N, C-alpha and C positions, 0 to 999 in steps of 0.2 A: 160892647156889652161888658158890664162889670164882672168881677170874679164871683162865681157861684158860691153861696154859703147855704148851709143847712145840714140835715142829717141823712139825706138820701144819697146813695152812691152816685157818682158822676155818670156811671153807665145807665142810670135810670132816667132817661130823658125821652120825651116825645112819643110815648106809648104807654099802654097799660102794663103794670108790673105787679108781681105777687111775691111776698116774702113771709117769713115766719117770725113771730114775735112772742117772747116769753114774758108774761106778766104774772107776778106772784108765783103760784105753783101750777099755772095753766099755760097752754100753748094756743096761739091764735094764728090765723092767716090774715095778713093785711094786704089789701089790693088798692092801687091808686093809679090814676092816669097822671103822668108827670110831664109837664111842659118843658120847653127848651131851657128855661131858667131854673129847673129843678123844683118847681112848685106843683102841688097837687091841684088838678083841675076837676072841679065838681065834687070835691070831698074825697074821703078815704073810707073804704069799707073794711070792717073787722068781722071775720067769721070765726066761729068756734064757741066754746073751747074744745080743744082736742086733747086726748088723754096723754099724749107724749109728743116729743119733737118729730119723730118719724111719721106719725099720723098727720101732723100739720104739714110737714114737707111733702108728703104724698098728695095731700089736697091741693097745695100750692102748685104742684106739678100738673095735676089734672086741670086746674083752672087755666094754667098757661097753655096747655094743649088745646083747650076748648076755643081759643081765640081764633 
């Protein structure tokens, strides 16, 4: 297998992951199932906006616990 390239952390492989994304003045939760090559499987979901980083991180944590 070739070296993995992309913007997702190498630890994000083979399962569903949630992270926090800041776009403009708003915060979002991004969710994606990442395969072994680091590619999104079936698309990426963007939830939000949330009023601040703490609220987005709390939601990302809740989504991760719900799995």
